[in-house]
PAVEXPA-839411 format. One record per residue (C-alpha): y negated, z, x; residue number from 0. Coordinates in Angstrom, 1 decimal. Layout:
residues N
<<Y,Z,X>,NUM>
...
***
This chain:
residues 108
<<0.0,0.0,0.0>,0>
<<-3.4,-1.0,1.3>,1>
<<-6.6,1.0,0.4>,2>
<<-9.6,-1.1,-0.6>,3>
<<-13.1,0.4,-0.5>,4>
<<-15.4,-2.1,-2.2>,5>
<<-15.6,-4.5,-5.1>,6>
<<-15.9,-7.4,-2.6>,7>
<<-12.6,-6.4,-0.9>,8>
<<-10.9,-6.4,-4.3>,9>
<<-12.5,-9.7,-5.3>,10>
<<-11.2,-11.3,-2.0>,11>
<<-7.6,-10.1,-2.7>,12>
<<-7.8,-11.6,-6.2>,13>
<<-9.1,-14.9,-4.9>,14>
<<-6.2,-15.2,-2.5>,15>
<<-4.1,-16.0,-5.6>,16>
<<-1.1,-13.8,-4.7>,17>
<<0.8,-11.4,-6.8>,18>
<<-1.2,-8.1,-6.6>,19>
<<-1.3,-4.7,-8.3>,20>
<<-4.5,-2.7,-8.1>,21>
<<-4.2,1.0,-8.8>,22>
<<-7.6,2.5,-9.6>,23>
<<-8.1,6.3,-9.7>,24>
<<-9.9,9.2,-8.1>,25>
<<-8.4,11.7,-5.7>,26>
<<-9.3,14.7,-7.9>,27>
<<-7.0,13.4,-10.7>,28>
<<-3.6,15.2,-10.3>,29>
<<-1.8,12.9,-12.8>,30>
<<-3.1,9.8,-10.9>,31>
<<-1.7,11.1,-7.7>,32>
<<1.8,11.7,-9.1>,33>
<<1.8,8.4,-11.0>,34>
<<0.6,6.5,-7.9>,35>
<<3.8,7.5,-6.0>,36>
<<6.0,6.4,-8.9>,37>
<<4.3,3.0,-9.3>,38>
<<4.5,2.5,-5.5>,39>
<<8.3,3.0,-5.6>,40>
<<8.5,0.4,-8.4>,41>
<<6.3,-2.1,-6.5>,42>
<<8.6,-1.8,-3.4>,43>
<<11.5,-3.2,-5.5>,44>
<<9.6,-6.3,-6.6>,45>
<<9.5,-9.3,-4.3>,46>
<<6.1,-10.6,-3.3>,47>
<<4.2,-7.9,-5.1>,48>
<<1.5,-6.3,-3.0>,49>
<<-0.1,-3.0,-4.1>,50>
<<-3.7,-1.9,-3.4>,51>
<<-5.3,1.5,-4.0>,52>
<<-8.9,1.8,-5.1>,53>
<<-10.6,5.2,-5.0>,54>
<<-13.3,4.7,-7.6>,55>
<<-15.4,7.3,-5.8>,56>
<<-16.0,4.8,-3.0>,57>
<<-17.5,2.1,-5.2>,58>
<<-18.5,3.0,-8.8>,59>
<<-19.3,-0.7,-9.6>,60>
<<-15.6,-1.5,-9.7>,61>
<<-15.0,0.4,-12.9>,62>
<<-17.8,-1.4,-14.7>,63>
<<-17.0,-4.8,-13.3>,64>
<<-13.3,-4.6,-14.2>,65>
<<-13.8,-2.5,-17.4>,66>
<<-11.8,0.5,-16.2>,67>
<<-13.3,3.4,-18.1>,68>
<<-10.3,5.8,-18.0>,69>
<<-8.0,6.6,-15.1>,70>
<<-5.5,5.9,-13.8>,71>
<<-5.9,2.2,-14.3>,72>
<<-3.6,-0.6,-13.2>,73>
<<-4.6,-4.2,-13.0>,74>
<<-2.1,-6.9,-12.0>,75>
<<-3.2,-10.4,-10.9>,76>
<<-1.0,-13.4,-10.3>,77>
<<-2.3,-16.6,-9.0>,78>
<<-5.9,-15.3,-9.5>,79>
<<-5.4,-14.5,-13.1>,80>
<<-5.2,-11.0,-14.7>,81>
<<-1.7,-10.7,-16.3>,82>
<<-1.4,-7.0,-16.9>,83>
<<-3.7,-4.1,-17.6>,84>
<<-2.8,-0.5,-18.3>,85>
<<-4.8,2.7,-18.3>,86>
<<-4.5,6.4,-19.0>,87>
<<-1.1,6.7,-20.6>,88>
<<1.2,4.6,-18.5>,89>
<<4.9,4.2,-18.9>,90>
<<6.6,3.6,-15.5>,91>
<<9.6,2.0,-17.1>,92>
<<7.4,-0.4,-19.2>,93>
<<5.4,-1.3,-16.1>,94>
<<8.6,-2.0,-14.1>,95>
<<10.0,-4.2,-16.8>,96>
<<6.8,-6.2,-17.2>,97>
<<6.3,-6.6,-13.4>,98>
<<9.9,-7.9,-13.0>,99>
<<9.3,-10.4,-15.8>,100>
<<6.1,-11.6,-14.2>,101>
<<7.8,-11.9,-10.9>,102>
<<10.6,-14.0,-12.4>,103>
<<8.1,-16.3,-14.0>,104>
<<6.3,-16.8,-10.7>,105>
<<9.5,-17.6,-8.9>,106>
<<10.7,-20.2,-11.4>,107>
***
């Protein structure tokens, strides 16, 4: 997992057109920290999926630009397009199923 610090860094990763998961949270959120580890273990199982962590304390503009008004937030981009968005109440098993499906579609 790579940590990004600015909106510009996030924009660059999206523009690359890869398969990327962006995990947006704040360090003071206990639920966010626990969920981040679970999501990271799911990401490791999925081929070609890269995970990025964004601490919203570093750049407040990210939450407004990407409409993340509650944390934790997960944004998934494939080929430069948003294909999954989750926030606050996130089911790890649902995320895993949906990520695997997106991965299958990208491979075929």
